[in-house]
LOVO-990870 format. One line per field, with one value per atom (N, C-alpha, C, CB): residue number from 1; residue in three letters; z, x, y. Coordinates in steps of 0.05 Angstrom, whole numbers, plus 5000, padded with zeros to 4 digits. Atoms other than C-alpha are relative to their C-alpha. Last residue first. Glycine has a CB too. Example, Ala and Ser with C-alpha at 12.3 -4.5 7.8 and 13.67 -1.06 7.14 Angstrom:
REM LOVO-990870
mifi <- [2 2 2 2 1 1 1 1]
vexvex <- [ser ser ser ser ala ala ala ala]
c3 <- [4999 5143 5014 4971 5000 5156 5000 5025]
c1 <- [4984 5273 4985 5009 5018 5246 5018 4980]
c2 <- [4976 4979 5022 5009 4976 4910 5024 5001]
//
This chain:
REM LOVO-990870
mifi <- [133 133 133 133 132 132 132 132 131 131 131 131 130 130 130 130 129 129 129 129 128 128 128 128 127 127 127 127 126 126 126 126 125 125 125 125 124 124 124 124 123 123 123 123 122 122 122 122 121 121 121 121 120 120 120 120 119 119 119 119 118 118 118 118 117 117 117 117 116 116 116 116 115 115 115 115 114 114 114 114 113 113 113 113 112 112 112 112 111 111 111 111 110 110 110 110 109 109 109 109 108 108 108 108 107 107 107 107 106 106 106 106 105 105 105 105 104 104 104 104 103 103 103 103 102 102 102 102 101 101 101 101 100 100 100 100 99 99 99 99 98 98 98 98 97 97 97 97 96 96 96 96 95 95 95 95 94 94 94 94 93 93 93 93 92 92 92 92 91 91 91 91 90 90 90 90 89 89 89 89 88 88 88 88 87 87 87 87 86 86 86 86 85 85 85 85 84 84 84 84 83 83 83 83 82 82 82 82 81 81 81 81 80 80 80 80 79 79 79 79 78 78 78 78 77 77 77 77 76 76 76 76 75 75 75 75 74 74 74 74 73 73 73 73 72 72 72 72 71 71 71 71 70 70 70 70 69 69 69 69 68 68 68 68 67 67 67 67 66 66 66 66 65 65 65 65 64 64 64 64 63 63 63 63 62 62 62 62 61 61 61 61 60 60 60 60 59 59 59 59 58 58 58 58 57 57 57 57 56 56 56 56 55 55 55 55 54 54 54 54 53 53 53 53 52 52 52 52 51 51 51 51 50 50 50 50 49 49 49 49 48 48 48 48 47 47 47 47 46 46 46 46 45 45 45 45 44 44 44 44 43 43 43 43 42 42 42 42 41 41 41 41 40 40 40 40 39 39 39 39 38 38 38 38 37 37 37 37 36 36 36 36 35 35 35 35 34 34 34 34 33 33 33 33 32 32 32 32 31 31 31 31 30 30 30 30 29 29 29 29 28 28 28 28 27 27 27 27 26 26 26 26 25 25 25 25 24 24 24 24 23 23 23 23 22 22 22 22 21 21 21 21 20 20 20 20 19 19 19 19 18 18 18 18 17 17 17 17 16 16 16 16 15 15 15 15 14 14 14 14 13 13 13 13 12 12 12 12 11 11 11 11 10 10 10 10 9 9 9 9 8 8 8 8 7 7 7 7 6 6 6 6 5 5 5 5 4 4 4 4 3 3 3 3 2 2 2 2 1 1 1 1]
vexvex <- [gly gly gly gly arg arg arg arg val val val val ala ala ala ala glu glu glu glu val val val val val val val val phe phe phe phe glu glu glu glu pro pro pro pro pro pro pro pro asp asp asp asp leu leu leu leu ile ile ile ile thr thr thr thr lys lys lys lys lys lys lys lys val val val val ser ser ser ser cys cys cys cys gln gln gln gln asn asn asn asn val val val val ala ala ala ala arg arg arg arg lys lys lys lys leu leu leu leu val val val val lys lys lys lys leu leu leu leu tyr tyr tyr tyr lys lys lys lys gln gln gln gln pro pro pro pro phe phe phe phe asp asp asp asp glu glu glu glu pro pro pro pro thr thr thr thr glu glu glu glu val val val val arg arg arg arg ile ile ile ile arg arg arg arg phe phe phe phe thr thr thr thr glu glu glu glu met met met met arg arg arg arg arg arg arg arg thr thr thr thr asp asp asp asp pro pro pro pro asp asp asp asp arg arg arg arg glu glu glu glu trp trp trp trp ser ser ser ser gln gln gln gln val val val val ile ile ile ile arg arg arg arg val val val val asp asp asp asp glu glu glu glu thr thr thr thr pro pro pro pro leu leu leu leu asn asn asn asn arg arg arg arg ser ser ser ser gln gln gln gln cys cys cys cys phe phe phe phe gly gly gly gly leu leu leu leu val val val val tyr tyr tyr tyr ile ile ile ile gly gly gly gly ala ala ala ala cys cys cys cys thr thr thr thr ala ala ala ala leu leu leu leu ser ser ser ser ala ala ala ala leu leu leu leu phe phe phe phe leu leu leu leu asp asp asp asp tyr tyr tyr tyr pro pro pro pro glu glu glu glu pro pro pro pro ala ala ala ala ser ser ser ser gly gly gly gly glu glu glu glu gly gly gly gly gly gly gly gly ser ser ser ser asp asp asp asp pro pro pro pro his his his his gln gln gln gln asp asp asp asp thr thr thr thr ala ala ala ala ile ile ile ile glu glu glu glu phe phe phe phe gly gly gly gly asn asn asn asn tyr tyr tyr tyr asp asp asp asp ala ala ala ala tyr tyr tyr tyr val val val val lys lys lys lys lys lys lys lys gly gly gly gly gly gly gly gly pro pro pro pro phe phe phe phe thr thr thr thr val val val val ile ile ile ile met met met met ser ser ser ser asp asp asp asp asn asn asn asn met met met met]
c3 <- [4994 1233 4985 5028 4997 1232 5005 5022 4975 1205 5000 5004 5000 1154 5027 4995 4975 1141 4995 5015 5004 1085 5027 4984 4974 1085 4996 5020 5000 1021 5029 4981 4980 1020 4998 5029 4973 0955 5020 5000 4989 0895 5028 5000 4972 0862 5016 5003 4996 0791 5029 4981 5003 0791 5006 4972 4976 0818 4999 5002 4977 0765 5025 5004 5004 0710 5024 4973 4996 0737 4998 4980 4971 0743 5007 5014 4991 0669 5030 4983 4979 0661 5012 4989 4975 0622 5023 4997 4989 0566 5027 4980 4991 0557 5012 4976 4974 0554 5011 4999 4981 0497 5028 4990 4995 0461 5020 4974 4980 0470 5006 4989 4974 0435 5022 5000 4992 0376 5028 4979 4976 0373 5009 4993 4976 0327 5025 4995 4988 0275 5027 4981 4998 0261 5015 5014 4972 0245 5003 5021 5000 0169 5027 4984 5012 0170 5001 4971 5029 0218 4990 4989 5012 0291 4970 5009 5030 0332 4989 4989 5012 0406 4970 5013 5025 0432 4990 4979 5008 0504 4976 5023 5023 0521 4993 4976 5013 0589 4977 5020 5016 0610 4990 4977 5001 0662 4986 4987 5021 0684 5002 5003 4990 0728 4977 5023 5012 0693 5009 5005 4979 0741 4990 5017 4977 0692 5021 5013 5007 0625 5024 4979 4994 0655 4994 5029 4974 0622 5003 5005 4999 0566 5028 4989 4976 0552 4996 5025 4999 0498 5024 4973 4976 0494 4997 5026 5000 0426 5025 4974 4981 0430 4998 5029 4982 0372 5018 4984 4979 0330 5017 5018 5009 0265 5020 4973 5012 0291 4992 4975 4985 0338 4987 5028 5003 0298 5014 4970 5018 0326 4998 5011 5022 0355 4979 4986 5024 0398 4975 4996 4993 0466 4976 5023 4999 0436 5006 5021 5027 0417 4999 4987 5015 0486 4972 4998 4991 0520 4986 5030 5010 0477 5009 5011 5029 0491 4989 4985 5002 0566 4971 5015 4993 0565 4998 5028 5021 0526 5007 4994 5020 0576 4978 4987 4986 0628 4981 5026 5003 0578 5015 5010 5027 0571 4997 4982 5008 0645 4972 5001 4986 0664 4993 5031 5014 0610 5014 4999 5025 0640 4985 4982 4993 0709 4975 5018 4993 0680 5008 5022 5026 0647 5005 4985 5010 0716 4973 4997 4986 0743 4989 5030 4975 0688 5015 4996 4998 0635 5027 4996 4996 0634 5001 5027 5006 0616 5003 5018 5019 0612 4992 4975 5025 0647 4978 5006 5004 0703 4975 5000 4986 0725 4997 5028 4972 0707 5016 5005 4991 0637 5030 4984 4995 0630 5008 4975 5025 0638 5006 4987 5008 0703 4974 5022 5000 0714 4992 4980 5009 0727 5002 5017 4999 0730 4992 4982 5016 0747 5004 5009 4994 0771 4981 4999 5023 0768 5011 4984 5015 0820 4975 4991 5009 0847 4982 4986 4996 0852 4988 4989 5003 0859 5008 5018 4983 0846 4994 4994 5009 0820 5020 4996 4979 0826 4989 5010 5004 0784 5025 4990 4996 0793 4995 4982 5017 0802 5007 4970 5007 0837 4981 4987 5010 0851 4992 4978 5014 0895 4990 5019 4993 0920 4982 4996 5017 0923 5010 5001 4988 0952 4980 5009 5020 0932 5014 4976 4997 0977 4977 5026 5020 0977 5006 4970 5001 1038 4979 5027 5012 1031 4998 4972]
c1 <- [5021 3744 5004 4998 5028 3808 4982 4999 5014 3874 4973 4998 5024 3927 4986 5006 5013 3980 4977 4991 5022 4030 4989 5009 5008 4075 4975 4993 5025 4113 4994 5001 5002 4166 4973 5005 5009 4169 5002 4971 5024 4210 4994 5003 4996 4259 4976 5003 4972 4267 5007 5008 4985 4199 5029 4997 5006 4166 5015 4970 4985 4201 4995 4992 4972 4174 5017 5011 4998 4104 5029 4981 4999 4113 5001 4977 5022 4130 5003 5000 5015 4178 4979 4988 4986 4227 4987 5028 5006 4176 5013 5011 5028 4181 4993 4981 5001 4257 4972 5011 4987 4252 5000 5029 5019 4203 5011 4992 5019 4253 4978 4988 4987 4306 4982 5026 4997 4259 5013 5016 5016 4236 5004 4971 4991 4290 4985 4997 4976 4275 5008 5023 4975 4207 5022 4994 4998 4156 5026 4997 5000 4152 5000 4977 4975 4173 5001 5001 5000 4117 5026 4975 5012 4134 5000 5015 4998 4150 4984 4989 5019 4164 5004 5002 4992 4201 4977 5008 5022 4196 5010 4990 4993 4240 4975 5011 5023 4235 5011 4982 4998 4292 4972 5019 4973 4303 5002 5018 4994 4234 5029 4981 4999 4234 5007 5021 5022 4215 4998 4974 5017 4264 4975 5016 5002 4299 4980 5028 5013 4288 4996 5015 4980 4303 4987 5011 5000 4251 5023 4973 4985 4255 5000 5029 4985 4206 5014 4982 4993 4169 5018 5016 4986 4133 5005 4983 4998 4114 5017 5014 4979 4090 4999 4996 5007 4052 5024 4990 4980 4051 4990 5004 4981 4011 5023 5011 5013 3949 5019 4984 4993 3989 4988 4990 5021 3991 5010 4994 4990 4039 4978 5027 5019 4005 5010 4994 4987 4066 4983 5027 4990 4031 5014 5019 5022 3991 5010 4980 5009 4055 4977 4990 4979 4085 4991 5026 4999 4020 5021 5006 5024 4012 5001 4975 4995 4084 4976 5003 4979 4073 5006 5025 5012 4006 5021 4988 5017 4038 4989 4978 4982 4094 4983 5018 4988 4039 5020 5014 5019 4002 5010 4973 5002 4062 4982 4991 4974 4077 4999 5022 4997 4004 5027 4999 5015 3996 5003 4970 4986 4051 4986 5001 4975 4020 5015 5017 5006 3952 5024 4978 5004 3980 4993 4977 4973 4007 4997 5018 4989 3936 5027 5003 4988 3910 5012 5021 4971 3868 5008 5014 4988 3793 5031 4990 5020 3746 5011 4976 4987 3802 4982 5007 5017 3755 5013 4972 5019 3803 4984 5015 5026 3835 4980 5006 4995 3908 4974 5013 4980 3904 5006 5026 5012 3838 5021 4986 5002 3877 4987 5028 4977 3864 4994 5006 5007 3815 5026 4976 4979 3821 4989 5025 5005 3768 5026 4977 4978 3781 4999 5028 4996 3716 5021 4973 4995 3721 5003 5025 5024 3688 5003 4989 5011 3753 4976 5021 4983 3783 4988 5028 5016 3746 5017 4974 4992 3790 4982 5030 5007 3764 5010 4969 4994 3792 4996 5030 5002 3765 5007 4972 4974 3791 5000 5021 4979 3722 5027 4994 5005 3676 5021 4973 5027 3666 4994 4994 4997 3728 4973 5013 5021 3735 5004 4971 4999 3792 4979 5028 5013 3782 4999 4971 5014 3832 4988 5020 5005 3862 4984 4985 5019 3895 4994 5010 5006 3930 4978 4991 5026 3962 4996 4998]
c2 <- [4981 1267 5025 5006 5010 1228 5022 4979 4994 1254 4987 5031 5017 1234 5005 4969 5007 1287 4981 5025 5019 1300 4992 4975 5009 1362 4982 5024 5015 1374 4991 4976 5021 1429 4986 5011 4993 1467 4977 5011 5013 1448 5010 4970 4992 1497 4990 5031 4994 1471 5007 5022 5025 1437 5005 4988 5016 1500 4974 4995 4988 1543 4984 5029 5006 1497 5010 5012 5029 1503 4991 4985 5005 1579 4970 5013 5018 1586 4993 4975 4986 1645 4982 5025 5003 1600 5015 5010 5027 1596 4996 4979 5000 1672 4973 5007 4987 1668 5000 5029 5019 1618 5012 4994 5022 1663 4980 4986 4989 1720 4980 5027 5001 1679 5010 5017 5028 1668 4997 4985 5007 1741 4971 5004 4986 1768 4993 5030 5013 1715 5013 5000 4984 1746 4986 5027 4990 1691 5015 4978 4971 1684 5013 5010 4989 1611 5030 4990 5001 1592 5013 5015 4976 1581 4997 5026 5001 1519 5024 4973 4982 1528 5000 5029 4987 1467 5017 4979 4983 1444 5015 5020 4983 1385 5016 4984 4988 1351 5018 5016 4976 1305 5009 4996 4991 1251 5027 4980 4980 1232 5009 5024 4972 1170 5019 5003 4985 1105 5029 4985 4989 1071 5013 5019 5018 1025 5010 4996 5025 1060 4981 4986 5020 1129 4973 5002 5013 1172 4981 4985 5025 1222 4989 5003 5007 1277 4974 4999 5029 1314 4995 4992 5009 1380 4970 5007 5029 1410 4993 4988 5010 1481 4970 5011 5022 1512 4992 4975 5004 1574 4977 5027 5021 1571 4997 5007 5023 1607 4978 5009 5025 1652 4975 5002 5021 1717 4974 4994 5021 1769 4978 4988 5004 1831 4980 5026 4989 1845 4997 4986 4973 1836 5013 4998 4981 1778 5028 4992 4994 1741 5020 4973 4986 1747 5008 4983 4972 1729 5017 5000 4986 1667 5030 4987 4996 1645 5016 4973 4979 1656 5005 4991 4974 1619 5022 4998 4989 1562 5027 4981 4989 1549 5014 4978 4977 1540 5014 4991 4977 1496 5025 4992 4991 1450 5024 4977 4989 1444 5012 4978 4974 1436 5013 4996 4979 1383 5027 4993 4995 1340 5023 4975 4987 1346 5007 4981 4972 1331 5015 5001 4986 1268 5030 4986 4992 1248 5014 4975 4977 1249 5009 4993 5009 1203 5024 4977 5003 1237 4988 5027 4974 1222 4996 5014 4979 1165 5029 4997 4982 1113 5023 4984 5000 1064 5016 5011 4978 1047 4997 5026 5004 0982 5022 4996 4996 0998 4999 5027 5019 0969 5002 5005 5027 1007 4979 4991 5015 1073 4972 4996 5016 1108 4986 4979 5029 1164 4985 4994 5018 1239 4971 5003 5029 1293 4986 4992 5011 1366 4970 5012 5028 1398 4989 4983 5018 1473 4972 5009 5004 1518 4982 5026 4975 1545 4997 5016 4977 1476 5025 4995 4976 1411 5023 4998 4977 1351 5023 5008 4973 1285 5021 5003 4981 1215 5028 4996 4972 1159 5016 5008 4988 1089 5030 4986 5013 1059 5011 5005 5028 1108 4990 4997 5006 1182 4971 5018 5026 1190 4991 4979 5020 1261 4976 5012 5024 1312 4980 4988 5023 1382 4977 5008 5015 1435 4976 4992 5029 1487 4989 4996 5009 1555 4971 5004 5028 1584 4995 4989 5005 1652 4970 5013]
//
């Protein structure tokens, strides 16, 4: 199955992606010459990891009629100070005190089902082309 996304350049440091009828806007921080009008592309990568984990946690809670109002995910990361490369991602699911203890390990397993995380752990091949016309 081939999916695709069309990327355009509307001006300045903005880069937009059109995917399935959604326009996904990015911009660079003013320190990098942008207006800061939208998240930077890497921010969307980070958000995709956290929200992917979130959809699995949400689905787990909904399937057991567990309230989600006080459930949240905190994602943090550590970078190598020299290369700025990501070294560690931490995803912590925080629940209220009355959340059933028996489900905490299962929540962890739910997060591990995230397809973004799985793609990072087993990366696909990248093919880059530049063509005319």
